[in-house]
N, C-alpha and C positions, 0 to 999 in steps of 0.2 A: 377504416383507413389503415394502411400498412405503416408500421414504424420504420422510418428511414434513417434513424440515428445510427451512426457508426461509432463504436467505442474503441478506444485505444489504451494500451498500457494498463490493462486490468490486473489487479493483484489479489490473490486469495491466500489466506494463512491457514495452517493446520496445526494440530497439537504437536506434530513432529517438529515444526519450526520452533515452537516454544521450547521443546525439549532440547533443541540444539543450543539454546541459551541457558536453560536450566536442566542440565543432564541428569541430575539426581531426582528430579520430579517424575512421578508416574505420568503416563499418557492421560489418565483420567484427570489428574490435577492440572496438567497443561491445558487440557480442553476446557476445564472449568475456569481457569485463569483467563484464557483467551476470550471466553464468553463474557467474563466480567469486565474486560477492558475494550471490548469490540467497539463501542460507541466512541470512546476517546481515541482509539487507534484509527478509526475511520476519519474522524475530524482532523487529527494530526497529519495523517497521510494526505488528506486533501489540501491542507495548508502547505505542506512541504512540496506537494505536487505542483501547485500553482507557482511557488517560488522557483522550483527547479525548471518548470516549463518556461518561465520568463527568462531565466538565465540562458537556457539552451537556445531559445529563439533568438535572443540577442547575439549569441555566438554564431549561430547559423547565418544570421543576416550579415555579420561582419565578414565571415568567410566568403560569402557570395559577392561582397562589395569589391 
């Protein structure tokens, strides 16, 4: 059976993203750090994503009313 799920607003992070926050770090250190926080980052992004989605849906409904 074919997967029919459509995904929206996907986010991916790179060592370069970490380096923009920690410019003195090497890319290797940035990659290691990102790997070490990946689980917590994913959890927090999901939590904030649901909060943001709720707020934006409310605003969208109010604009259409």
